[in-house]
Structures are given as C-alpha cells and as structure tokens.
GULUM-60990 format. One record per residue (C-alpha): y negated, z, x negated; residue number from 0. Coordinates in nm, 3 decimals. Example, Ala and Ser with C-alpha at 12.3 -4.5 7.8 and 13.67 -1.06 7.14 Angstrom:
! GULUM-60990
((0.450, 0.780, -1.230), 0)
((0.106, 0.714, -1.367), 1)
***
This chain:
! GULUM-60990
((2.215, 2.288, -0.420), 0)
((2.024, 2.003, -0.718), 1)
((2.214, 2.029, -1.018), 2)
((2.106, 2.004, -1.375), 3)
((2.275, 1.781, -1.655), 4)
((2.491, 2.073, -1.760), 5)
((2.573, 2.175, -1.402), 6)
((2.685, 1.846, -1.331), 7)
((2.937, 1.827, -1.649), 8)
((3.080, 2.169, -1.576), 9)
((3.133, 2.086, -1.203), 10)
((3.301, 1.759, -1.285), 11)
((3.559, 1.952, -1.476), 12)
((3.620, 2.207, -1.233), 13)
((3.656, 2.024, -0.969), 14)
((3.904, 1.735, -1.086), 15)
((3.670, 1.523, -1.042), 16)
((3.796, 1.206, -1.201), 17)
((3.492, 0.914, -1.095), 18)
((3.147, 0.926, -1.095), 19)
((2.931, 0.650, -0.912), 20)
((2.645, 0.581, -1.075), 21)
((2.442, 0.443, -0.773), 22)
((2.132, 0.225, -0.761), 23)
((1.972, 0.023, -0.541), 24)
((1.877, -0.424, -0.528), 25)
((1.522, -0.513, -0.491), 26)
((1.589, -0.492, -0.118), 27)
((1.756, -0.167, -0.105), 28)
((2.134, -0.307, -0.083), 29)
((2.316, -0.007, -0.286), 30)
((2.518, -0.085, -0.597), 31)
((2.721, 0.124, -0.821), 32)
((2.979, 0.121, -1.068), 33)
((3.212, 0.425, -1.145), 34)
((3.227, 0.581, -1.468), 35)
((3.567, 0.809, -1.603), 36)
((3.410, 1.197, -1.670), 37)
((3.489, 1.118, -2.029), 38)
((3.146, 0.846, -2.045), 39)
((2.909, 1.128, -1.849), 40)
((2.788, 1.299, -2.142), 41)
((2.668, 0.965, -2.278), 42)
((2.582, 0.844, -1.937), 43)
((2.302, 1.154, -1.919), 44)
((2.206, 1.104, -2.318), 45)
((2.133, 0.746, -2.385), 46)
((2.253, 0.576, -2.029), 47)
((2.517, 0.320, -1.903), 48)
((2.474, -0.034, -1.982), 49)
((2.492, -0.287, -1.708), 50)
((2.497, -0.674, -1.671), 51)
((2.234, -0.703, -1.366), 52)
((2.198, -1.095, -1.414), 53)
((2.311, -1.078, -1.061), 54)
((2.158, -0.853, -0.915), 55)
((1.852, -0.902, -0.695), 56)
((1.498, -0.885, -0.867), 57)
((1.664, -0.787, -1.167), 58)
((1.537, -1.020, -1.382), 59)
((1.860, -1.312, -1.365), 60)
((2.024, -1.370, -1.707), 61)
((1.731, -1.346, -1.915), 62)
((1.683, -0.981, -2.043), 63)
((2.029, -0.918, -1.778), 64)
((2.141, -0.581, -1.991), 65)
((2.012, -0.306, -1.824), 66)
((2.046, 0.128, -1.890), 67)
((2.133, 0.327, -1.561), 68)
((2.060, 0.676, -1.598), 69)
((2.217, 0.948, -1.399), 70)
((1.949, 1.198, -1.164), 71)
((2.167, 1.509, -1.197), 72)
((1.954, 1.638, -0.899), 73)
((2.149, 1.390, -0.685), 74)
((2.492, 1.458, -0.742), 75)
((2.715, 1.466, -0.414), 76)
((3.078, 1.502, -0.359), 77)
((3.172, 1.174, -0.165), 78)
((3.410, 1.331, 0.134), 79)
((3.608, 1.005, 0.256), 80)
((3.764, 1.012, -0.082), 81)
((4.061, 1.177, -0.178), 82)
((4.030, 1.568, -0.258), 83)
((4.310, 1.541, -0.523), 84)
((4.091, 1.294, -0.807), 85)
((3.785, 1.327, -0.623), 86)
((3.496, 1.099, -0.637), 87)
((3.094, 1.201, -0.657), 88)
((2.797, 0.971, -0.680), 89)
((2.455, 1.052, -0.834), 90)
((2.184, 0.813, -0.799), 91)
((2.013, 0.667, -1.090), 92)
((1.714, 0.560, -1.268), 93)
((1.694, 0.211, -1.457), 94)
((1.506, 0.121, -1.799), 95)
((1.554, -0.172, -2.045), 96)
((1.773, -0.093, -2.380), 97)
((1.404, -0.022, -2.528), 98)
((1.409, 0.264, -2.247), 99)
((1.099, 0.134, -2.091), 100)
((1.134, 0.130, -1.697), 101)
((1.252, -0.184, -1.493), 102)
((0.922, -0.243, -1.311), 103)
((1.134, -0.349, -0.999), 104)
((1.303, -0.027, -0.958), 105)
((1.252, 0.061, -0.657), 106)
((1.327, 0.458, -0.656), 107)
((1.087, 0.438, -0.988), 108)
((0.827, 0.273, -0.748), 109)
((0.809, 0.584, -0.516), 110)
((0.841, 0.833, -0.767), 111)
((0.486, 0.661, -0.879), 112)
((0.319, 0.711, -0.555), 113)
((0.465, 1.075, -0.502), 114)
((0.247, 1.166, -0.872), 115)
((-0.025, 0.946, -0.769), 116)
((-0.028, 1.197, -0.450), 117)
((0.059, 1.516, -0.657), 118)
((-0.236, 1.449, -0.879), 119)
((-0.463, 1.430, -0.558), 120)
((-0.336, 1.807, -0.451), 121)
((-0.144, 1.608, -0.177), 122)
((0.225, 1.606, -0.103), 123)
((0.415, 1.420, 0.204), 124)
((0.730, 1.470, 0.400), 125)
((0.945, 1.140, 0.545), 126)
((1.214, 1.221, 0.796), 127)
((1.404, 0.905, 0.926), 128)
((1.542, 0.797, 1.243), 129)
((1.801, 0.487, 1.176), 130)
((1.934, 0.274, 1.501), 131)
((2.257, 0.081, 1.417), 132)
((2.541, -0.071, 1.636), 133)
((2.917, -0.019, 1.655), 134)
((3.113, -0.347, 1.676), 135)
((3.507, -0.469, 1.698), 136)
((3.656, -0.600, 1.449), 137)
((3.897, -0.904, 1.457), 138)
((4.274, -0.921, 1.386), 139)
((4.178, -0.949, 1.023), 140)
((3.929, -0.670, 0.989), 141)
((3.603, -0.885, 1.031), 142)
((3.307, -0.769, 1.203), 143)
((3.292, -0.931, 1.595), 144)
((2.941, -0.902, 1.794), 145)
((3.147, -0.729, 2.094), 146)
((3.004, -0.372, 2.120), 147)
((3.208, -0.105, 2.083), 148)
((3.112, -0.018, 2.414), 149)
((2.877, -0.085, 2.693), 150)
((2.740, 0.237, 2.777), 151)
((2.285, 0.318, 2.733), 152)
((2.074, 0.508, 2.647), 153)
((2.195, 0.884, 2.618), 154)
((2.484, 0.806, 2.820), 155)
((2.804, 1.008, 2.779), 156)
((3.164, 0.974, 2.695), 157)
((3.371, 0.830, 2.846), 158)
((3.101, 0.553, 2.863), 159)
((2.957, 0.660, 2.543), 160)
((3.298, 0.549, 2.340), 161)
((3.083, 0.605, 1.971), 162)
((3.022, 0.972, 2.040), 163)
((3.305, 1.097, 1.810), 164)
((3.189, 0.858, 1.565), 165)
((2.837, 0.991, 1.525), 166)
((3.024, 1.322, 1.534), 167)
((3.225, 1.228, 1.207), 168)
((2.906, 1.082, 1.077), 169)
((2.686, 1.400, 1.101), 170)
((2.990, 1.614, 0.983), 171)
((3.009, 1.402, 0.650), 172)
((2.611, 1.442, 0.592), 173)
((2.639, 1.785, 0.627), 174)
((2.931, 1.750, 0.344), 175)
((2.680, 1.541, 0.142), 176)
((2.400, 1.799, 0.241), 177)
((2.193, 1.576, 0.450), 178)
((2.111, 1.810, 0.772), 179)
((2.103, 1.578, 1.102), 180)
((1.905, 1.691, 1.372), 181)
((2.032, 1.494, 1.685), 182)
((2.250, 1.189, 1.773), 183)
((2.271, 0.993, 2.091), 184)
((2.368, 0.605, 2.256), 185)
((2.065, 0.436, 2.266), 186)
((1.969, 0.144, 2.496), 187)
((2.169, -0.152, 2.372), 188)
((2.569, -0.148, 2.411), 189)
((2.714, 0.018, 2.134), 190)
((2.388, 0.098, 2.002), 191)
((2.342, 0.469, 1.845), 192)
((2.087, 0.665, 1.644), 193)
((2.114, 0.968, 1.430), 194)
((1.803, 1.107, 1.283), 195)
((1.798, 1.369, 1.015), 196)
((1.531, 1.647, 0.878), 197)
((1.244, 1.563, 0.746), 198)
((1.195, 1.588, 0.327), 199)
((0.997, 1.489, 0.007), 200)
((0.973, 1.131, -0.006), 201)
((1.238, 1.073, -0.296), 202)
((1.490, 1.293, -0.135), 203)
((1.421, 1.110, 0.177), 204)
((1.488, 0.788, 0.076), 205)
((1.750, 0.886, -0.120), 206)
((1.911, 1.018, 0.231), 207)
((1.846, 0.657, 0.389), 208)
((2.045, 0.516, 0.168), 209)
((2.341, 0.765, 0.188), 210)
((2.309, 0.736, 0.520), 211)
((2.408, 0.356, 0.582), 212)
((2.680, 0.441, 0.306), 213)
((2.823, 0.722, 0.536), 214)
((2.832, 0.498, 0.904), 215)
((2.977, 0.204, 0.724), 216)
((3.242, 0.427, 0.581), 217)
((3.327, 0.631, 0.879), 218)
((3.299, 0.263, 1.141), 219)
((3.524, 0.122, 0.887), 220)
((3.771, 0.403, 0.916), 221)
((3.787, 0.376, 1.273), 222)
((3.869, 0.001, 1.258), 223)
((3.496, -0.081, 1.350), 224)
((3.181, -0.275, 1.212), 225)
((2.817, -0.113, 1.112), 226)
((2.554, -0.329, 1.237), 227)
((2.201, -0.208, 1.039), 228)
((2.078, -0.561, 1.117), 229)
((1.701, -0.576, 1.274), 230)
((1.832, -0.780, 1.635), 231)
((2.207, -0.864, 1.586), 232)
((2.200, -0.906, 2.002), 233)
((1.976, -1.149, 2.146), 234)
((1.955, -0.998, 2.434), 235)
((1.957, -0.670, 2.424), 236)
((1.733, -0.374, 2.220), 237)
((1.702, -0.431, 1.840), 238)
((1.771, -0.142, 1.582), 239)
((1.446, 0.026, 1.413), 240)
((1.420, 0.227, 1.133), 241)
((1.104, 0.503, 1.274), 242)
((0.967, 0.662, 0.990), 243)
((0.814, 1.040, 1.031), 244)
((0.466, 1.069, 0.806), 245)
((0.353, 1.474, 0.742), 246)
((0.081, 1.499, 0.518), 247)
((-0.002, 1.863, 0.348), 248)
((-0.329, 1.928, 0.102), 249)
((-0.429, 2.282, 0.026), 250)
((-0.769, 2.239, 0.028), 251)
((-0.819, 2.052, 0.369), 252)
((-0.674, 2.119, 0.740), 253)
((-0.605, 1.827, 0.879), 254)
((-0.546, 1.497, 0.717), 255)
((-0.353, 1.281, 0.996), 256)
((-0.617, 1.107, 1.128), 257)
((-0.704, 0.944, 0.811), 258)
((-0.290, 0.885, 0.753), 259)
((-0.275, 0.694, 1.075), 260)
((-0.611, 0.539, 0.969), 261)
((-0.481, 0.429, 0.635), 262)
((-0.166, 0.258, 0.738), 263)
((-0.307, 0.111, 1.035), 264)
((-0.569, -0.078, 0.813), 265)
((-0.289, -0.201, 0.574), 266)
((-0.004, -0.228, 0.798), 267)
((-0.004, -0.621, 0.822), 268)
((-0.047, -0.661, 0.444), 269)
((0.278, -0.449, 0.412), 270)
((0.508, -0.558, 0.661), 271)
((0.730, -0.791, 0.509), 272)
((0.888, -0.506, 0.351), 273)
((0.903, -0.312, 0.654), 274)
((1.047, -0.626, 0.832), 275)
((1.153, -0.853, 0.508), 276)
((1.439, -1.052, 0.740), 277)
((1.408, -1.376, 0.994), 278)
((1.608, -1.145, 1.208), 279)
((1.347, -0.849, 1.217), 280)
((1.066, -1.099, 1.428), 281)
((1.247, -1.121, 1.722), 282)
((1.249, -0.722, 1.772), 283)
((0.905, -0.682, 1.700), 284)
((0.719, -0.702, 2.046), 285)
((0.996, -0.626, 2.289), 286)
((1.185, -0.336, 2.376), 287)
((1.013, -0.054, 2.255), 288)
((0.930, -0.204, 1.892), 289)
((0.567, -0.258, 1.842), 290)
((0.377, -0.569, 1.833), 291)
((-0.001, -0.456, 1.786), 292)
((-0.185, -0.230, 1.557), 293)
((-0.273, 0.040, 1.779), 294)
((-0.199, 0.400, 1.810), 295)
((-0.136, 0.665, 2.076), 296)
((0.063, 1.010, 2.189), 297)
((0.394, 1.015, 2.320), 298)
((0.352, 0.622, 2.384), 299)
((0.663, 0.443, 2.275), 300)
((0.499, 0.116, 2.318), 301)
((0.248, 0.195, 2.033), 302)
((0.272, 0.096, 1.614), 303)
((0.211, 0.448, 1.549), 304)
((0.250, 0.773, 1.812), 305)
((0.173, 1.157, 1.781), 306)
((0.507, 1.292, 1.897), 307)
((0.453, 1.638, 2.123), 308)
((0.514, 1.916, 1.851), 309)
((0.345, 2.231, 1.750), 310)
((0.108, 2.267, 1.491), 311)
((0.332, 2.321, 1.202), 312)
((0.531, 2.013, 1.277), 313)
((0.243, 1.760, 1.358), 314)
((0.338, 1.442, 1.240), 315)
((0.296, 1.085, 1.251), 316)
((0.586, 0.854, 1.356), 317)
((0.593, 0.477, 1.259), 318)
((0.777, 0.298, 1.474), 319)
((0.768, -0.085, 1.314), 320)
((0.971, -0.061, 1.016), 321)
((1.340, -0.137, 1.093), 322)
((1.673, -0.086, 0.896), 323)
((1.668, -0.421, 0.676), 324)
((1.391, -0.193, 0.456), 325)
((1.431, -0.084, 0.088), 326)
((1.316, 0.289, 0.211), 327)
((1.166, 0.334, -0.159), 328)
((0.899, 0.043, -0.143), 329)
((0.822, 0.123, 0.221), 330)
((0.785, 0.520, 0.171), 331)
((0.598, 0.408, -0.136), 332)
((0.358, 0.148, 0.000), 333)
((0.290, 0.412, 0.317), 334)
((0.201, 0.654, 0.086), 335)
((-0.052, 0.439, -0.066), 336)
((-0.226, 0.355, 0.251), 337)
((-0.236, 0.694, 0.334), 338)
((-0.404, 0.783, 0.026), 339)
((-0.654, 0.500, 0.090), 340)
((-0.733, 0.605, 0.462), 341)
((-0.759, 0.999, 0.319), 342)
((-0.967, 0.882, -0.015), 343)
((-1.211, 0.643, 0.251), 344)
((-1.207, 0.924, 0.496), 345)
((-1.098, 0.623, 0.772), 346)
((-1.074, 0.785, 1.119), 347)
((-0.839, 0.580, 1.385), 348)
((-1.004, 0.383, 1.645), 349)
((-0.943, 0.500, 2.033), 350)
((-0.599, 0.606, 2.111), 351)
((-0.466, 0.292, 2.353), 352)
((-0.290, 0.478, 2.631), 353)
((-0.148, 0.190, 2.824), 354)
((0.215, 0.034, 2.813), 355)
((0.145, -0.285, 2.566), 356)
((0.480, -0.443, 2.735), 357)
((0.361, -0.433, 3.079), 358)
((-0.039, -0.509, 3.003), 359)
((-0.186, -0.880, 3.149), 360)
((-0.264, -1.098, 2.838), 361)
((-0.614, -1.040, 2.912), 362)
((-0.560, -0.657, 2.861), 363)
((-0.457, -0.700, 2.491), 364)
((-0.716, -0.940, 2.346), 365)
((-0.915, -0.709, 2.155), 366)
((-0.578, -0.547, 1.987), 367)
((-0.505, -0.696, 1.646), 368)
((-0.129, -0.834, 1.644), 369)
((0.135, -0.722, 1.371), 370)
((0.217, -1.048, 1.200), 371)
((0.485, -1.264, 1.428), 372)
((0.713, -1.458, 1.188), 373)
((0.840, -1.348, 0.827), 374)
((0.647, -1.662, 0.691), 375)
((0.324, -1.514, 0.813), 376)
((0.418, -1.120, 0.696), 377)
((0.511, -1.312, 0.343), 378)
((0.150, -1.514, 0.332), 379)
((-0.070, -1.193, 0.459), 380)
((0.110, -0.975, 0.156), 381)
((0.100, -1.254, -0.105), 382)
((-0.294, -1.232, -0.048), 383)
((-0.325, -0.898, 0.025), 384)
((-0.534, -0.674, -0.328), 385)
((-0.386, -0.371, -0.179), 386)
((-0.008, -0.518, -0.218), 387)
((-0.064, -0.675, -0.593), 388)
((-0.262, -0.334, -0.658), 389)
((0.112, -0.125, -0.609), 390)
((0.388, -0.339, -0.633), 391)
((0.481, -0.530, -0.932), 392)
((0.486, -0.921, -0.959), 393)
((0.846, -0.933, -0.964), 394)
((0.838, -0.717, -0.631), 395)
((0.584, -0.939, -0.475), 396)
((0.789, -1.277, -0.553), 397)
((1.084, -1.180, -0.462), 398)
((0.972, -1.100, -0.100), 399)
((0.702, -1.316, -0.069), 400)
((0.804, -1.636, -0.325), 401)
((0.511, -1.602, -0.461), 402)
***
C-alpha cells in the first residue's frame, strides 16, 4: 500500500508508532537514517528535517553541509524487527539544500530523473534484483569472522544447508514490509545464499534492494551471525553478484529488448565502476559464473547478458556483472540511460555467443572485448566517457573516479 502524507500521520497515531526513521543513502548506496518523534512528522512533510551532512560520503563536506530530508510517504513501512509496543516505521527521503533545490548527488533523485526521461519517450522499465550474500560466524565479541556458517553447496538442503531457516525468516520479514520474494536457495560458496524478489518499477526496485540488505543484516545479527555483501569475501570460492533483470515496454513498439541489450553492451565499460565499485569487485569478474567479456546469449551463464527462458509476457534481459557493493539507484539509472540510447539509435546486439567462456581457449576469446579488469581501469574508462558525464553530476563522477 502506498500512503499519502495525511495517511502516514493517521497511521502513526493509530498504530502507536513512537519513532519514525528518515532513511537515505550516501553516494555509495550505504543506508543512513535519523529518527524523529511523531510530534515532528508534520514538519518533516511540510519543510523537511535538517541534517548535518558534512560526514556523509559525496554530500559536499564541511562547506554547505546543511541539508534537508523530505520523507516520501509512499515508502512507509513498519520495521518488523523492532518492538510491537512503541513501534518503528521507516520512510525513504529525497534530499535538498536549504533553498529547496535538490542535492545533485542524491542518487534516488538521479534515478527518478532517469525514469522521467523514459516516461517522456513513452517507455517504461521494470527491474528485478537477485542478490547473493555470505553468512559468517561471529566471535565471542560479536565481531564478524570469515568462517562460513555452513559448508553446503549449490541448492543443497538441510542439514548441510544451515541457512535455510535464516532465509525463511528473511523472506517472511520482507513480506511483512511489502516486498515479495520469489525464491531463495543456498549458493555455490560455503555459507553463501541467494534471495530473488519480484520485479517492480525502477524506484521501488532500488528501494527494495536497500531494504533487503537491512533485513538480511538484522536477521543475521539476531541469529548471532554476520551477513557479508562484499563481492569476493573468500578468495577460493564464488563471489557474490547483484544480477539485474530488466524488462521494457512501449505501447507503440513490440520488442525493444534487442535495442536495450545493444545499448547496455555499448556503454557497459563506461558504467562498470558504478556497478563494481571496489577493488574486491575485480577479483570476482571473469570466474565462477561472473562475466569477464562483453557478450550475450540465451540461458548461458558465462555471458554478460543472458535472456532467461520465459514466456513472452515475462521476457527480460539479465545483467550479470554488477555486484552487491553497487548503489542500486545509480546502477538502475545508468542502465535506463544506456537502454534509451540503444532504443533511440536502434542499435542491435552482435551475434549471440553460445560458448562457455570459462572453458574456451584464449585464441577463441581474442575477438571479444573484455570488461575492465581493475578498479583503476574502470575509473579511467568512466572518467573519459561522454555518456557518464552527460548523465551523472560532477560530484558523483568525482566521488567514484577521483576526477
């Protein structure tokens, strides 16, 4: 259910809500929040709540550090891991300067503008995320270790799969928050898990991805564990990916997916630093089902983009290079812009690559372009990209690339 401001205030009054968390993300997608009391809610909706953003990554430092949070009432959810008595709700916020104009580096606003650009062209996108993570044991002080919670493998079951009950608890909690999981299972690595949730509009999908991380970490902690969303936490085992499913519709055209694929392939190197933003990201790419080349195919998990088997109504492209360290707002925005460019220019992808890229000899791979192989290369590629400078503000590019 999507609430209006008036409905939120009524809900808070009727449901004995004592704390309202105003949530937002820094430029790298790390969730932040402040909590206000119900007496401050009306002011939050009318004028926003002031924060000192001097220590928030990408928000401008000590100069011009006063910013305002404006809660989006449609994102109201009750946090199910908090007490029933004196309960806690959360809303995501837009961010402005004191004079009312939006913060350029607010990634949620950047995604909103990408969606608006698509809508003006009569095009709508839907995104679905598949996010992998590891569960590690904690030490006697509650600090994370790198000892996996179990030694199970891909789609194993209990008792080898000790994460079964954790995933169940996560899925039930997501449902309470209005996020619909589709499936969950143990992944290849020891202690590695995956939960996929239903596709939705881009902004909701990005909000849900951020909420998902919070839920997983909260449930893990309640069970004496640590949830790890880094791209490659264990050197000898599979890395964790953020697989992004993309579908597109236009009332006047039947099949835009080839143009979407072509547009993404054309700009993927430029945007890689935003999909894979840390050194650890490049230890994952090119091995254990993580792509290393700019290719596509149907149902082939060694490719950058694959077209999963589905009926016509659910046809989509799955991008397999991104990892959970990415800021989903920026990732989805760039994918929309790349797709729109492919549609506008009526690009078509090259022939499908129907080979196993992991098992192919080097000579067979010579004609395929590689993704950036290091964070430094990805930064340099983005810095030199007119596509990136056209669609992201200077503060974002500087934060990621050191421009």
